[in-house]
Residue, then its C-alpha position, 0 to 999 in steps of 0.5 A: m919661823v916656818g918650823a913655829a908656824l907648823v908646830a905651834p897649831l899642833l900644840v894648840c889643839a893637842v892642848l885642847v883636847p881633854f876639852r873638846d867637849s866643853f870647849d865650843n870649837a868657835n873659841a878654839a878656832l879664834l885660839l888658832v886665829v891668834v896663832i895664825v896672826a902671830v906668825a903672820a905677822f912676821g911677814i913671812r908669806v910661806a910661814g903665814v899659809v903654813a900655819a893657816l894650813s896646820s890650823a885647819v888640818w890640826f882643828d879637822f883632826f883633833l877638834a872636828v867629828p869624828f875626832n882623830k880622823l881627817t874627815i869633818a861631818n858637822r857643816d859649821d866645821i867645815e865652815t870654819t876649817l875653811l875661814l881658817v885657811g882664809i883668814g890665815v892668807a888674808v891675814t899674811e898678806i896684810a901684814i906683807w903689805g904693812r912691812r912693804q908700806q914700812a919699809r918704803a917710809s923709810r926708805q923715803k925718809g933716807y933719801l929726804d935725809g940725804v937730800l937735806t944733809t947736801s942742802a945744809a952742806v951747800a948753804k954753809g958753803a962746803s967745799t965743792d970737792d967734799l961736797v961730790a963726794d959726799v953726793s957721789a956716795e950718796l947716789t951710789a946708795v940711792l941708786r944702788i949701783d956700783g959706783c960713780r965719778f964726777v966729771p966737770g964741764d959741758r959736753s954733748a951726752r955719749g952714752p946712756q942719760l939720767n934725765h931731770d924728769g927721772t927717765v932714762t934714755r939712750g939716743s932717742h929710745q926710753l929704756k925701762v929700767e923698771r924692767d931691764g934695769l940701768p945699762t950695764n956696758a956703758e956709764i950713765e951719765l946724769p947732768v949736774q944743772h944750774g940755771g938751765l946750764t950744765v955745769g959738769r956730770f956724774l957717771l954712773t956705773a952699774a956694771t956688775r949687778i942689775a940695779r933697777p931704781d924705781l922713778e923715786q929713787r931716780l929724782v931723788a938722784v937728780a935733786l942731789a945732783d942739782q944741789v952740786g950744780a947749785a954750789l959749782a955755779a956759787p961765786t965762792a965755789r971752791 
């Protein structure tokens, strides 16, 4: 993509060379903007910036007086060259922002689908073993950790804990997960609660890689654990 970003403006300017006496430079700049936008739409910052710089250089070399030199005598052409660079950088950043928003929306839909699927399984009376296995897989994916296991029963927390509000604490100290990641030297405990009572806990493992789930991901994990809590607390739990 970077190679195309470098070459495409060159080709456009080369094609316009025979018509530069009759073809207005403002229109030529618009064609180059189309090229820049097309490259920037892929959301690759380096490619977008390269396309903008390449457009400015070849516009200067081929279409701005004096021709075939990297100098510009006309003030309007100088402004056009600067605008090409500015537009290229701006469009690239907008494209990157748009792709991030699209990716975030896709992740949110995936999180919601996971919670709804788990809720449906609880409503249908799925076996708790199957439910725990499914939620364990969801937790591993949502938090991007190595894995987790479920331990039934109520006991005091012994290690780092993922709390109901999405915070992660070790004793009285709140950890900065977005900056430092989840602890890798201990299992993180995610309590499984229902009606204010702890009926078990998921032990989350992030030993081989740094996982930095954001608050939204951590709250989804809590919601998934609560679904298991509801199933375990049901009279028909099996």
